[in-house]
C-alpha positions in Angstrom: 0.0 0.0 0.0 1.1 3.5 -0.9 0.8 6.1 1.8 -0.7 9.4 0.6 -0.5 12.8 2.2 -3.7 14.2 3.7 -5.5 17.1 2.0 -5.6 20.5 3.7 -8.9 22.1 4.1 -9.5 25.6 2.9 -10.8 28.1 5.4 -14.2 28.9 3.9 -14.5 32.4 5.5 -11.1 33.4 4.1 -12.0 31.9 0.7 -14.9 34.3 0.5 -13.1 37.4 1.7 -9.6 37.2 0.0 -8.3 36.7 -3.5 -4.7 36.0 -4.5 -3.4 37.7 -7.6 -1.3 36.1 -10.4 1.8 37.7 -8.8 1.0 36.3 -5.4 -0.4 39.4 -3.7 -3.4 39.1 -1.4 -6.4 41.4 -2.1 -9.1 42.2 0.4 -12.1 44.6 0.5 -11.9 47.6 2.8 -13.9 47.6 6.0 -16.3 50.3 7.0 -18.4 50.7 3.9 -21.7 49.0 5.0 -23.8 51.4 7.0 -23.7 54.8 8.7 -21.9 56.4 5.7 -23.4 59.8 6.2 -20.7 60.8 8.6 -17.9 59.7 6.4 -16.3 62.0 3.8 -16.7 61.4 0.1 -12.9 61.0 -0.2 -12.9 58.3 2.5 -15.8 56.4 0.8 -14.1 56.7 -2.6 -10.8 55.3 -1.3 -12.6 52.4 0.3 -14.3 51.4 -3.0 -11.2 49.8 -4.5 -9.7 46.7 -2.9 -6.5 46.9 -0.8 -3.4 44.8 -1.0 -2.5 43.2 2.4 1.0 43.7 3.9 3.3 40.7 4.0 2.5 39.6 7.6 -1.3 39.6 7.0 -0.8 38.0 3.6 1.2 35.2 5.2 -1.7 34.4 7.6 -4.2 34.4 4.7 -2.1 32.1 2.6 -2.0 29.5 5.4 -5.8 29.5 5.4 -5.9 29.2 1.5 -3.5 26.3 0.8 -4.6 25.7 -2.8 -4.9 29.3 -4.1 
């Protein structure tokens, strides 16, 4: 009998929230754009519209949760 390695499970919450680009960077959506937006400035809301690239430490944590991305 041949021993096989076990498969790692993908963290489903992380799978829904993060994407990994072709160059290996991790993309996430900005927080704070769901409700109570009247007190926020237009500049702030505009900046949060586009996704952000996580820094290396946060990206490392996400990559552990997404083994096959």
